[in-house]
N, CA, C and O atoms as a MOPAC input file, in Angstrom:
PM7 MOZYME 1SCF
protein

 N      1.21700 1    -1.06300 1     0.59400 1
 C     -0.34600 1    -0.49100 1    -0.37400 1
 C      1.71700 1     0.85400 1     0.07400 1
 O      2.79300 1     0.58400 1     0.60700 1
 N      0.83000 1     2.73500 1    -0.87600 1
 C      0.79300 1     3.55100 1    -0.15400 1
 C      1.30500 1     4.74600 1     0.63100 1
 O      0.87900 1     5.88500 1     0.43800 1
 N      2.25100 1     4.43500 1     1.53600 1
 C      2.19300 1     5.54500 1     2.03900 1
 C      2.29100 1     6.91000 1     1.27400 1
 O      2.60000 1     7.39700 1     0.18700 1
 N      1.61600 1     7.36500 1     3.12300 1
 C      1.72100 1     8.69500 1     2.58800 1
 C      0.02200 1     8.70700 1     3.17400 1
 O     -0.65800 1     7.84900 1     3.73600 1
 N     -0.36100 1    10.67800 1     2.56000 1
 C     -1.93400 1    11.09500 1     2.89200 1
 C     -2.35100 1    10.49900 1     1.64000 1
 O     -1.77600 1    10.32100 1     0.56600 1
 N     -3.26500 1    10.29600 1     1.98300 1
 C     -5.03400 1     9.70700 1     1.25500 1
 C     -5.98800 1    10.52700 1     0.53400 1
 O     -7.13100 1    10.88300 1     0.82100 1
 N     -5.54100 1    10.65600 1    -0.07200 1
 C     -6.55900 1    11.07400 1    -1.32800 1
 C     -8.58700 1    11.17900 1    -0.15100 1
 O     -9.41500 1    10.40100 1     0.32300 1
 N     -8.44700 1    12.05300 1    -0.22500 1
 C    -10.32900 1    12.83900 1     0.31600 1
 C    -10.66600 1    13.01500 1    -0.79200 1
 O    -10.27300 1    12.60300 1    -1.88400 1
 N    -11.91400 1    14.06800 1    -0.25200 1
 C    -12.63700 1    15.08100 1    -1.76500 1
 C    -11.58500 1    15.96100 1    -2.50900 1
 O    -12.03500 1    16.80900 1    -3.27900 1
 N    -10.29900 1    15.85900 1    -2.37100 1
 C     -9.80200 1    17.12700 1    -3.08100 1
 C    -10.08200 1    16.67800 1    -4.61100 1
 O    -10.25000 1    17.66500 1    -5.32600 1
 N    -10.16600 1    15.60000 1    -5.21400 1
 C    -10.54800 1    15.42100 1    -6.34700 1
 C    -12.02100 1    15.60300 1    -7.21600 1
 O    -12.27700 1    15.91900 1    -8.37800 1
 N    -13.03200 1    15.14800 1    -5.75400 1
 C    -14.10300 1    15.83200 1    -6.50900 1
 C    -14.18900 1    17.19100 1    -6.47800 1
 O    -15.03900 1    17.62000 1    -7.25800 1
 N    -13.61700 1    18.00500 1    -5.86100 1
 C    -13.32200 1    19.10700 1    -5.20100 1
 C    -12.93700 1    20.09200 1    -6.88300 1
 O    -13.65100 1    20.81200 1    -7.58200 1
 N    -11.29000 1    19.59300 1    -7.01300 1
 C    -10.86600 1    20.44300 1    -8.64400 1
 C    -11.79500 1    19.59900 1    -9.51300 1
 O    -11.22000 1    19.25700 1   -10.54600 1
 N    -12.75100 1    19.26100 1    -9.44400 1
 C    -13.27600 1    18.66400 1   -10.75400 1
 C    -14.66300 1    20.10700 1   -10.38200 1
 O    -14.71800 1    21.06900 1   -11.14800 1
 N    -15.36400 1    20.03100 1    -9.50000 1
 C    -16.45200 1    20.60500 1    -9.15500 1
 C    -15.78800 1    22.75300 1    -9.37700 1
 O    -16.20500 1    23.86900 1    -9.68800 1
 N    -15.10900 1    22.34400 1    -9.12700 1
 C    -14.67500 1    23.51000 1    -9.64700 1
 C    -14.09700 1    23.48500 1   -10.18200 1
 O    -13.13300 1    23.86800 1    -9.51800 1
 N    -13.55000 1    23.18300 1   -11.70400 1
 C    -12.97500 1    23.02800 1   -13.16400 1
 C    -14.69300 1    23.55100 1   -13.75000 1
 O    -14.65300 1    24.62800 1   -14.34600 1
 N    -15.83900 1    23.04400 1   -13.66100 1
 C    -17.11100 1    22.40000 1   -14.35300 1
 C    -17.33300 1    23.98200 1   -13.81600 1
 O    -17.61100 1    24.64900 1   -14.81200 1
 N    -17.31300 1    24.84700 1   -12.58500 1
 C    -18.01200 1    26.04200 1   -12.48800 1
 C    -17.28000 1    26.59400 1   -13.67600 1
 O    -17.66400 1    26.80900 1   -14.82600 1
 N    -15.66400 1    26.83300 1   -12.85100 1
 C    -15.56500 1    27.68000 1   -14.14800 1
 C    -15.14400 1    27.50200 1   -14.80600 1
 O    -13.99100 1    27.87400 1   -15.02300 1
 N    -16.01800 1    26.63600 1   -15.72100 1
 C    -15.72600 1    26.63600 1   -17.60900 1
 C    -17.30600 1    27.39000 1   -17.46600 1
 O    -17.58800 1    28.41300 1   -18.09100 1
 N    -18.14600 1    26.77500 1   -16.64500 1
 C    -19.94700 1    27.44300 1   -16.99700 1
 C    -20.73500 1    25.95600 1   -17.45600 1
 O    -21.68100 1    26.06400 1   -18.23700 1
 N    -20.43800 1    24.90600 1   -17.08700 1
 C    -20.61600 1    23.66100 1   -17.95300 1
 C    -22.26300 1    23.34600 1   -16.87100 1
 O    -22.55900 1    23.61500 1   -15.70700 1
 N    -22.99000 1    22.66100 1   -18.01900 1
 C    -24.98200 1    22.86400 1   -17.86800 1
 C    -24.94900 1    24.15500 1   -16.98200 1
 O    -25.18300 1    24.05800 1   -15.77700 1
 N    -24.53400 1    25.90500 1   -17.82300 1
 C    -25.49000 1    27.23500 1   -16.91900 1
 C    -24.75800 1    25.89700 1   -14.93500 1
 O    -25.45100 1    25.75400 1   -13.92700 1
 N    -24.45200 1    25.76500 1   -14.98100 1
 C    -23.18500 1    25.84300 1   -13.26500 1
 C    -24.10000 1    24.57200 1   -12.86200 1
 O    -23.41600 1    23.73500 1   -12.27300 1
 N    -24.81900 1    24.36900 1   -12.94200 1
 C    -26.07800 1    23.40300 1   -12.66700 1
 C    -24.88900 1    21.63800 1   -12.54200 1
 O    -24.67300 1    21.02000 1   -13.58500 1
 N    -24.52000 1    21.31700 1   -11.69200 1
 C    -23.70500 1    20.42700 1   -11.37300 1
 C    -23.29400 1    20.20500 1    -9.73800 1
 O    -22.56100 1    20.95300 1    -9.09200 1
 N    -23.94600 1    19.00400 1    -9.25600 1
 C    -24.05200 1    18.08200 1    -7.79100 1
 C    -23.46800 1    16.69600 1    -7.67400 1
 O    -23.27000 1    15.67300 1    -8.32900 1
 N    -23.28500 1    17.28000 1    -6.35500 1
 C    -23.53400 1    15.60900 1    -5.40200 1
 C    -25.05300 1    15.16300 1    -5.16500 1
 O    -26.07300 1    14.77200 1    -5.73400 1
 N    -24.89200 1    15.25900 1    -4.80900 1
 C    -26.78900 1    14.77300 1    -4.50700 1
 C    -27.08100 1    15.68900 1    -5.57500 1
 O    -26.54200 1    16.79500 1    -5.58600 1
 N    -28.14800 1    15.21800 1    -6.77000 1
 C    -29.33300 1    16.13100 1    -7.44300 1
 C    -30.63100 1    16.55700 1    -6.11700 1
 O    -30.86000 1    15.95900 1    -5.06600 1
 N    -31.11200 1    17.46400 1    -6.53400 1
 C    -32.42400 1    18.44500 1    -6.09400 1
 C    -33.70800 1    17.56100 1    -7.18000 1
 O    -33.51100 1    16.87100 1    -8.18000 1
 N    -35.18300 1    17.97900 1    -6.39900 1
 C    -35.67200 1    16.81800 1    -6.75800 1
 C    -36.50900 1    17.51600 1    -7.89400 1
 O    -37.32600 1    17.02500 1    -8.67300 1
 N    -35.90800 1    19.24300 1    -7.70900 1
 C    -36.23500 1    20.33500 1    -8.97600 1
 C    -35.28100 1    20.51400 1   -10.28400 1
 O    -35.55200 1    21.01300 1   -11.37700 1
 N    -34.35900 1    20.07400 1    -9.91700 1
 C    -33.02000 1    20.19600 1   -10.93700 1
 C    -33.53800 1    19.98900 1   -12.38800 1
 O    -34.43700 1    19.27800 1   -12.83600 1
 N    -32.50200 1    21.01100 1   -13.07500 1
 C    -33.22100 1    21.89300 1   -14.67500 1
 C    -32.52800 1    20.90100 1   -15.46200 1
 O    -31.57700 1    20.34600 1   -14.91200 1
 N    -32.84000 1    20.55100 1   -16.72500 1
 C    -32.09700 1    19.67200 1   -17.37100 1
 C    -31.69700 1    20.92500 1   -18.41800 1
 O    -32.34100 1    21.81200 1   -18.97600 1
 N    -30.05000 1    20.45000 1   -18.37500 1
 C    -29.39400 1    19.60600 1   -17.96800 1
 C    -28.89700 1    19.77500 1   -17.34700 1
 O    -28.87000 1    20.90000 1   -16.84900 1
 N    -27.68200 1    18.17600 1   -16.66700 1
 C    -26.70500 1    19.01900 1   -15.44700 1
 C    -26.16500 1    17.43200 1   -15.61300 1
 O    -26.46200 1    16.42400 1   -16.25400 1
 N    -24.95500 1    17.97000 1   -14.39300 1
 C    -23.95600 1    17.20500 1   -14.01200 1
 C    -24.32000 1    16.06700 1   -12.33600 1
 O    -24.79000 1    16.44000 1   -11.26100 1
 N    -23.95100 1    14.93200 1   -12.68500 1
 C    -23.43200 1    14.20400 1   -11.06700 1
 C    -22.04900 1    13.84000 1   -11.55900 1
 O    -21.57300 1    13.40300 1   -12.60600 1
 N    -21.43900 1    14.33200 1    -9.93700 1
 C    -20.08100 1    13.87300 1    -9.59200 1
 C    -19.81600 1    12.38600 1    -8.98400 1
 O    -19.58800 1    12.03100 1    -7.82800 1
 N    -19.95200 1    11.51900 1   -10.41400 1
 C    -20.88800 1    11.00700 1    -9.11800 1
 C    -19.41800 1     9.54600 1    -8.41000 1
 O    -18.28100 1     9.91500 1    -8.11600 1
 N    -19.76900 1     8.37700 1    -8.32200 1
 C    -18.66600 1     7.00800 1    -7.94800 1
 C    -16.80400 1     6.94900 1    -7.85300 1
 O    -16.19900 1     6.68700 1    -8.89300 1
 N    -16.40700 1     7.08000 1    -7.20200 1
 C    -14.73000 1     7.10700 1    -7.40300 1
 C    -14.04000 1     6.54800 1    -6.96800 1
 O    -14.00400 1     6.36300 1    -5.75100 1
 N    -13.08600 1     5.97900 1    -7.93000 1
 C    -12.14200 1     4.59500 1    -7.19100 1
 C    -11.15300 1     5.11000 1    -7.14500 1
 O    -10.90100 1     6.07300 1    -7.86900 1
 N     -9.95100 1     4.41000 1    -5.91800 1
 C     -8.77400 1     5.21700 1    -5.70200 1
 C     -8.13800 1     4.29500 1    -5.82800 1
 O     -8.82900 1     3.27700 1    -5.83200 1
 N     -6.60000 1     4.03900 1    -5.99500 1
 C     -6.00100 1     3.04800 1    -5.83100 1
 C     -4.27600 1     3.46200 1    -5.61800 1
 O     -3.90900 1     4.59000 1    -5.28900 1
 N     -3.56700 1     2.58200 1    -5.81600 1
 C     -2.50600 1     2.79800 1    -5.49900 1
 C     -1.42400 1     1.95500 1    -6.65000 1
 O     -1.35600 1     0.74300 1    -6.85800 1
 N     -0.86200 1     2.75500 1    -7.10400 1
 C     -0.06700 1     2.88400 1    -8.26300 1
 C      0.91100 1     1.49600 1    -7.74000 1
 O     -0.15300 1     0.87700 1    -7.71300 1
 N      1.62100 1     0.78000 1    -7.44200 1
 C      2.23400 1    -0.47600 1    -7.39100 1
 C      4.22200 1    -0.74100 1    -7.89000 1
 O      5.24500 1    -1.30100 1    -7.49500 1
 N      3.68600 1     0.14100 1    -9.00400 1
 C      4.70000 1     0.20800 1    -9.19700 1
 C      4.90200 1     1.40900 1    -9.55400 1
 O      5.04600 1     1.61200 1   -10.76000 1
 N      4.96000 1     2.36200 1    -8.76500 1
 C      5.57000 1     3.96400 1    -8.57200 1
 C      6.86000 1     3.63500 1    -7.84500 1
 O      7.10100 1     3.12900 1    -6.74900 1
 N      7.59100 1     4.09000 1    -8.82200 1
 C      8.58500 1     4.81600 1    -7.30000 1
 C      8.20600 1     5.54200 1    -6.03700 1
 O      8.83800 1     5.35200 1    -4.99800 1
 N      7.13600 1     6.41100 1    -6.10900 1
 C      6.90600 1     7.53000 1    -5.09600 1
 C      5.91500 1     6.83500 1    -4.75400 1
 O      5.83700 1     5.61100 1    -4.85900 1
 N      4.70700 1     7.91700 1    -4.12000 1
 C      3.77900 1     7.78400 1    -3.32200 1
 C      2.15400 1     8.58200 1    -4.83800 1
 O      1.44700 1     9.57500 1    -5.01200 1
 N      2.44900 1     7.24300 1    -5.45900 1
 C      0.80700 1     7.49400 1    -6.09400 1
 C     -0.30600 1     6.89500 1    -6.52800 1
 O     -0.43800 1     5.72500 1    -6.88800 1
 N     -1.19600 1     7.85000 1    -6.47200 1
 C     -2.44300 1     7.56800 1    -5.98900 1
 C     -2.93700 1     7.58400 1    -7.52500 1
 O     -2.85500 1     8.65800 1    -8.12200 1
 N     -3.53300 1     6.25700 1    -8.31500 1
 C     -4.74900 1     6.47900 1    -9.09700 1
 C     -5.90300 1     6.47000 1    -8.89500 1
 O     -6.40600 1     5.36600 1    -8.68600 1
 N     -6.89900 1     7.83600 1    -8.87200 1
 C     -8.09500 1     8.03300 1    -8.66000 1
 C     -9.25400 1     7.70500 1   -10.24200 1
 O     -8.93000 1     8.59500 1   -11.02800 1
 N     -9.83000 1     7.25500 1   -10.58600 1
 C    -10.59600 1     6.77400 1   -11.34900 1
 C    -11.98500 1     7.51000 1   -10.45900 1
 O    -12.20000 1     7.23800 1    -9.27800 1
 N    -13.08800 1     8.74000 1   -11.49700 1
 C    -13.93400 1     8.89100 1   -10.67900 1
 C    -15.11900 1     9.49000 1   -12.61300 1
 O    -14.66400 1     9.93400 1   -13.66700 1
 N    -16.93500 1     9.11300 1   -12.13400 1
 C    -16.97200 1     9.14700 1   -12.80500 1
 C    -17.90500 1    10.25100 1   -12.63200 1
 O    -18.53100 1    10.59300 1   -11.62900 1
 N    -17.86600 1    10.90300 1   -14.19200 1
 C    -18.86100 1    12.46500 1   -14.51200 1
 C    -20.69800 1    11.96000 1   -14.80100 1
 O    -20.58000 1    11.22400 1   -15.78100 1
 N    -21.46800 1    11.97800 1   -14.62400 1
 C    -22.42900 1    11.69300 1   -15.59900 1
 C    -22.69500 1    13.29900 1   -15.50900 1
 O    -22.23000 1    14.20600 1   -14.81900 1
 N    -23.88400 1    13.18700 1   -16.77000 1
 C    -24.70600 1    13.97100 1   -17.92100 1
 C    -25.20800 1    13.05800 1   -17.89400 1
 O    -24.99500 1    11.84600 1   -17.85700 1
 N    -26.72700 1    14.44600 1   -17.93700 1
 C    -28.55200 1    14.70600 1   -18.07300 1
 C    -28.56000 1    15.00200 1   -18.95900 1
 O    -27.61900 1    15.54200 1   -19.54100 1
 N    -30.50700 1    14.55900 1   -19.75100 1
 C    -30.60500 1    15.59300 1   -20.16500 1
 C    -31.76900 1    15.28900 1   -20.51600 1
 O    -31.95000 1    14.19000 1   -19.99200 1
 N    -33.18500 1    15.72300 1   -21.38600 1
 C    -34.20500 1    15.39300 1   -21.19200 1
 C    -34.71600 1    16.12500 1   -22.66600 1
 O    -35.78700 1    16.73100 1   -22.68200 1
 N    -34.06100 1    16.04500 1   -23.61800 1
 C    -34.39600 1    16.68300 1   -24.63600 1
 C    -35.53900 1    16.25500 1   -25.16100 1
 O    -35.93200 1    15.11300 1   -24.92300 1
 N    -36.14800 1    17.00300 1   -25.85000 1
 C    -37.20100 1    17.30200 1   -26.59400 1
 C    -37.76200 1    15.62200 1   -28.16900 1
 O    -38.74400 1    14.97100 1   -28.52700 1
 N    -36.27600 1    15.78300 1   -28.49100 1
 C    -36.78200 1    15.28700 1   -29.46600 1
 C    -36.13000 1    14.09800 1   -29.41400 1
 O    -36.15800 1    13.67400 1   -30.57000 1
 N    -35.40500 1    13.11200 1   -28.53600 1
 C    -35.36000 1    12.71500 1   -27.67900 1
 C    -33.84900 1    12.18600 1   -28.46300 1
 O    -33.41000 1    11.03700 1   -28.43900 1
 N    -33.20400 1    13.41900 1   -29.16700 1
 C    -32.28300 1    12.69700 1   -29.27900 1
 C    -31.02500 1    12.73800 1   -28.26900 1
 O    -31.12700 1    13.21200 1   -27.13800 1
 N    -29.60900 1    12.09800 1   -28.88200 1
 C    -28.38200 1    12.68400 1   -27.41400 1
 C    -27.70500 1    13.63600 1   -28.25200 1
 O    -26.59700 1    13.37800 1   -27.78300 1
 N    -27.62400 1    13.92700 1   -28.53200 1
 C    -26.65200 1    15.83800 1   -28.75900 1
 C    -26.21500 1    15.98000 1   -27.97300 1
 O    -25.01700 1    16.00300 1   -27.69300 1
 N    -27.67700 1    16.20200 1   -27.03100 1
 C    -27.97400 1    17.17100 1   -25.69900 1
 C    -26.53000 1    16.72600 1   -25.03600 1
 O    -25.44100 1    17.27400 1   -25.20900 1
 N    -26.79400 1    15.74300 1   -24.34700 1
 C    -26.17800 1    15.11100 1   -23.31800 1
 C    -24.91900 1    15.03600 1   -24.05100 1
 O    -23.96800 1    15.59200 1   -23.50000 1
 N    -24.58300 1    14.14600 1   -25.81900 1
 C    -22.94800 1    14.34600 1   -25.51100 1
 C    -21.88300 1    15.56500 1   -25.70500 1
 O    -20.65900 1    15.66700 1   -25.61800 1
 N    -23.17100 1    16.60100 1   -26.07000 1
 C    -22.10900 1    18.33700 1   -25.94400 1
 C    -21.58600 1    18.39900 1   -24.72000 1
 O    -20.38600 1    18.60600 1   -24.54300 1
 N    -22.43600 1    18.22500 1   -23.75900 1
 C    -23.12900 1    18.32300 1   -22.35600 1
 C    -21.68800 1    17.60600 1   -21.89300 1
 O    -20.93900 1    18.38900 1   -21.30900 1
 N    -21.22300 1    16.36300 1   -22.04400 1
 C    -20.39100 1    15.48100 1   -21.92300 1
 C    -18.82500 1    16.47400 1   -22.59100 1
 O    -17.77300 1    16.21200 1   -22.00800 1
 N    -18.78600 1    17.14500 1   -23.32400 1
 C    -17.37000 1    17.16800 1   -23.82700 1
 C    -17.21300 1    18.57900 1   -23.72600 1
 O    -16.34500 1    18.98700 1   -24.49700 1
 N    -17.61000 1    19.22400 1   -23.22600 1
 C    -17.62700 1    20.71300 1   -22.24300 1
 C    -17.02400 1    20.12400 1   -20.84100 1
 O    -15.91600 1    20.39000 1   -20.37600 1
 N    -18.21500 1    19.08700 1   -20.16500 1
 C    -17.47700 1    18.97400 1   -19.22500 1
 C    -16.12100 1    18.21800 1   -19.55600 1
 O    -15.21300 1    18.86900 1   -19.03900 1
 N    -15.71000 1    17.29600 1   -20.09900 1
 C    -14.88200 1    17.06600 1   -20.45900 1
 C    -13.58000 1    17.70600 1   -20.91500 1
 O    -12.59800 1    17.07000 1   -20.53100 1
 N    -13.37600 1    18.51000 1   -21.44400 1
 C    -12.58200 1    20.27200 1   -21.37500 1
 C    -12.39000 1    20.56500 1   -19.87700 1
 O    -11.40300 1    20.27000 1   -19.20400 1
 N    -13.35600 1    21.11100 1   -19.52700 1
 C    -12.78900 1    21.63600 1   -18.21500 1
 C    -11.89100 1    20.82800 1   -16.82300 1
 O    -11.15300 1    21.36500 1   -15.99800 1
 N    -12.34700 1    19.13500 1   -16.97300 1
 C    -11.23300 1    18.50000 1   -16.38800 1
 C    -10.32500 1    18.86900 1   -17.43300 1
 O    -10.42400 1    20.09600 1   -17.45000 1
 N     -9.33400 1    18.47400 1   -18.49200 1
 C     -8.75800 1    18.23500 1   -19.29000 1
 C     -8.14200 1    19.64700 1   -18.30000 1
 O     -6.92200 1    19.62800 1   -18.46500 1
 N     -8.34700 1    20.30200 1   -17.78000 1
 C     -8.32400 1    22.28000 1   -17.92100 1
 C     -6.95300 1    21.99800 1   -16.72900 1
 O     -5.84600 1    22.52900 1   -16.64300 1
 N     -7.68400 1    20.83300 1   -15.84700 1
 C     -7.15700 1    20.53400 1   -14.50300 1
 C     -5.57800 1    20.74600 1   -13.81000 1
 O     -4.92800 1    19.71600 1   -13.99100 1
 N     -4.91300 1    21.63900 1   -13.18200 1
 C     -3.42100 1    21.18700 1   -13.50700 1
 C     -3.28400 1    21.63600 1   -11.86900 1
 O     -2.14700 1    22.02800 1   -11.60700 1
 N     -4.39600 1    21.65600 1   -10.51300 1
 C     -3.77200 1    21.33800 1    -9.65300 1
 C     -5.02900 1    20.25600 1    -8.41300 1
 O     -6.22600 1    20.33100 1    -8.13400 1
 N     -3.87900 1    19.35500 1    -8.00700 1
 C     -4.54200 1    19.30300 1    -6.41700 1
 C     -4.63100 1    19.71600 1    -5.41100 1
 O     -3.56000 1    20.30700 1    -5.27200 1
 N     -5.31800 1    19.87500 1    -4.31500 1
 C     -5.13100 1    20.41100 1    -2.84700 1
 C     -4.31900 1    20.12700 1    -1.84600 1
 O     -4.74900 1    20.29000 1    -0.70500 1
 N     -3.37600 1    19.78800 1    -1.98900 1
 C     -2.80900 1    18.97900 1    -1.03800 1
 C     -1.74100 1    17.70300 1    -1.58500 1
 O     -1.04700 1    16.97100 1    -0.87900 1
 N     -1.87700 1    17.71500 1    -3.18100 1
 C     -0.86800 1    17.06700 1    -3.68200 1
 C     -0.18100 1    17.52600 1    -4.86100 1
 O     -0.17100 1    18.62500 1    -5.41500 1
 N      0.62000 1    15.99800 1    -5.22400 1
 C      1.16800 1    16.99200 1    -6.69300 1
 C      0.42800 1    16.02800 1    -7.59600 1
 O      0.00600 1    14.91200 1    -7.29200 1
 N      0.35200 1    16.57600 1    -8.62000 1
 C     -0.70000 1    16.33800 1    -9.51500 1
 C     -0.01200 1    15.82500 1   -11.10300 1
 O      0.82400 1    16.45300 1   -11.75300 1
 N     -0.71900 1    14.36900 1   -11.50200 1
 C      1.12700 1    14.25900 1   -12.72600 1
 C      0.28200 1    14.49600 1   -13.64100 1
 O      0.94500 1    15.11500 1   -14.47300 1
 N     -1.02200 1    14.37900 1   -14.12500 1
 C     -2.00800 1    14.35200 1   -15.40000 1
 C     -3.44300 1    13.49900 1   -14.90700 1
 O     -3.81700 1    12.94200 1   -13.87500 1
 N     -3.95000 1    13.72200 1   -16.15100 1
 C     -5.23500 1    13.70600 1   -16.30800 1
 C     -5.98900 1    12.81700 1   -17.35400 1
 O     -6.11800 1    13.64800 1   -18.25300 1
 N     -6.52700 1    11.75800 1   -17.79000 1
 C     -6.66900 1    11.63700 1   -18.89100 1
 C     -8.13700 1    10.95400 1   -19.07100 1
 O     -8.77900 1    11.76600 1   -18.40400 1
 N     -9.03600 1    10.07100 1   -19.49400 1
 C    -10.05400 1     9.84700 1   -20.14900 1
 C     -9.61200 1     8.31500 1   -20.41700 1
 O     -8.67200 1     7.83300 1   -21.04800 1
 N    -10.78600 1     7.68800 1   -19.60100 1
 C    -11.02600 1     6.16800 1   -19.88900 1
 C    -12.08700 1     5.76000 1   -20.41500 1
 O    -12.05200 1     4.92200 1   -21.31600 1
 N    -13.03300 1     6.18600 1   -20.03100 1
 C    -14.45700 1     5.35100 1   -20.67000 1
 C    -15.34300 1     6.60200 1   -20.82500 1
 O    -15.38700 1     7.46300 1   -19.94600 1
 N    -16.05300 1     6.67500 1   -21.97800 1
 C    -17.42500 1     7.12800 1   -21.87100 1
 C    -18.51600 1     6.94000 1   -22.53000 1
 O    -18.42100 1     7.46800 1   -23.63800 1
 N    -19.44700 1     6.46500 1   -22.37700 1
 C    -20.40900 1     5.03800 1   -22.53200 1
 C    -21.92400 1     6.15100 1   -22.46200 1
 O    -22.54300 1     6.33600 1   -21.41400 1
 N    -22.34000 1     6.85100 1   -23.93700 1
 C    -23.48100 1     7.33000 1   -23.97300 1
 C    -24.93600 1     6.36300 1   -23.64100 1
 O    -25.13500 1     5.36100 1   -24.32800 1
 N    -25.83300 1     6.72300 1   -22.63000 1
 C    -26.93700 1     5.50200 1   -22.90100 1
 C    -28.33500 1     6.25400 1   -22.99700 1
 O    -28.35200 1     7.44700 1   -22.69700 1
 N    -29.46000 1     5.64900 1   -23.38300 1
 C    -30.85800 1     6.08000 1   -22.84500 1
 C    -31.44500 1     5.51500 1   -22.01700 1
 O    -31.62500 1     4.33100 1   -22.29900 1
 N    -31.98100 1     5.93800 1   -20.75700 1
 C    -32.64300 1     5.90900 1   -20.23100 1
 C    -33.92200 1     4.67700 1   -20.07500 1
 O    -34.77600 1     4.62700 1   -20.96000 1
 N    -33.98700 1     3.56200 1   -18.71900 1
 C    -35.62300 1     2.78400 1   -19.15300 1
 C    -36.17400 1     3.29700 1   -19.12900 1
 O    -37.22800 1     2.76000 1   -19.46800 1
 N    -36.43300 1     5.44400 1   -18.63300 1
 C    -37.61200 1     5.21800 1   -18.26800 1
 C    -37.53800 1     5.97300 1   -19.81600 1
 O    -37.83700 1     7.13500 1   -19.53900 1
 N    -37.31500 1     5.92100 1   -21.17800 1
 C    -37.24300 1     6.29100 1   -22.14500 1
 C    -37.06800 1     8.26900 1   -22.73100 1
 O    -36.77500 1     8.82900 1   -23.78700 1
 N    -37.31900 1     8.56700 1   -21.80100 1
 C    -37.04500 1    10.24000 1   -21.72200 1
 C    -35.60200 1    10.84400 1   -22.11100 1
 O    -34.98000 1    11.49200 1   -22.95300 1
 N    -35.50300 1     9.96000 1   -20.52300 1
 C    -33.70800 1    10.72700 1   -19.99700 1
 C    -32.14300 1    10.02700 1   -20.89000 1
 O    -31.80400 1     8.84500 1   -20.93000 1
 N    -31.47000 1    11.16900 1   -21.49000 1
 C    -30.49300 1    10.39200 1   -22.02000 1
 C    -29.28300 1    10.68700 1   -21.31200 1
 O    -28.83100 1    11.83000 1   -21.24100 1
 N    -28.56200 1     9.33800 1   -20.60600 1
 C    -27.47000 1     9.42800 1   -19.92300 1
 C    -26.03200 1     8.77500 1   -20.71800 1
 O    -25.85000 1     7.72100 1   -21.32700 1
 N    -24.84100 1    10.31500 1   -20.28700 1
 C    -23.75000 1     9.44500 1   -20.16000 1
 C    -22.78900 1     9.19000 1   -19.27800 1
 O    -23.45300 1     9.83000 1   -18.46400 1
 N    -21.76700 1     8.83500 1   -18.60400 1
 C    -20.89500 1     8.51300 1   -18.46200 1
 C    -19.65200 1     8.16800 1   -18.66000 1
 O    -19.36700 1     7.32400 1   -19.51000 1
 N    -18.48300 1     8.93200 1   -17.70100 1
 C    -17.07400 1     9.71100 1   -18.55600 1
 C    -16.36700 1     9.30500 1   -17.02700 1
 O    -16.43400 1    10.06000 1   -16.05800 1
 N    -15.74100 1     8.08700 1   -17.01200 1
 C    -14.85800 1     7.96000 1   -16.64000 1
 C    -13.04400 1     8.89500 1   -16.99700 1
 O    -12.19800 1     9.00700 1   -17.88400 1
 N    -13.29700 1     9.28600 1   -15.78800 1
 C    -11.25800 1    10.22500 1   -15.60400 1
 C    -10.42200 1     9.31500 1   -14.76800 1
 O    -10.73600 1     8.48800 1   -13.91200 1
 N     -9.10900 1     9.74900 1   -15.32100 1
 C     -8.65800 1     8.92100 1   -14.15400 1
 C     -7.03400 1    10.04200 1   -14.42900 1
 O     -6.50800 1    10.59900 1   -15.39200 1
 N     -6.67900 1     9.86200 1   -12.57100 1
 C     -6.25400 1    10.99700 1   -12.08100 1
 C     -4.87100 1    10.39400 1   -11.35700 1
 O     -4.95900 1     9.52000 1   -10.49400 1
 N     -3.44600 1    11.00400 1   -11.83600 1
 C     -2.68800 1    10.51200 1   -11.34700 1
 C     -1.85200 1    12.15700 1   -10.53300 1
 O     -1.55200 1    13.24900 1   -11.01400 1
 N     -1.72500 1    11.52500 1    -9.05300 1
 C     -1.33300 1    12.28300 1    -8.23500 1
 C     -0.61900 1    11.62400 1    -7.10900 1
 O     -1.21000 1    10.64400 1    -6.65600 1
 N      0.21700 1    11.85100 1    -6.69800 1
 C      0.98600 1    11.68200 1    -5.62000 1
 C      0.97100 1    12.87000 1    -4.39400 1
 O      1.03300 1    14.10000 1    -4.41500 1
 N      0.83400 1    11.67500 1    -3.13400 1
 C      1.93200 1    12.89400 1    -2.34400 1
 C      2.57500 1    13.75100 1    -1.95000 1
 O      3.48200 1    13.82600 1    -2.77900 1
 N      2.82500 1    14.89800 1    -0.80500 1
 C      3.47700 1    15.86600 1    -0.24700 1
 C      4.90200 1    15.27400 1     0.05200 1
 O      5.76100 1    15.97200 1     0.59100 1

């Protein structure tokens, strides 16, 4: 196991701050979605943290899911894909994770699907962060 400081909410905060600064979905970025949320919006979802066992330092690999949600009248996935693209651009611009040495960010996967309700379009993007304990 990696020695040093364990990552807590720092990656989520960096994602949130970057997406707010970029005005993604007009600032509708949630951890917990309010019942009256206006579409489209983003949620910062699940996170998986692992140590980089092959690293010479104290490196953490953090995978974080960012969800984009849309309910277009047309049923098209174009709006949710545009929201995903804006979120990716914002997150790709992150250069600092508070309390850690930031070593990079990359896209792992992105998938777009229609939700079972037949109305909502949903995208799940998994982003990979590499960070080191200071």
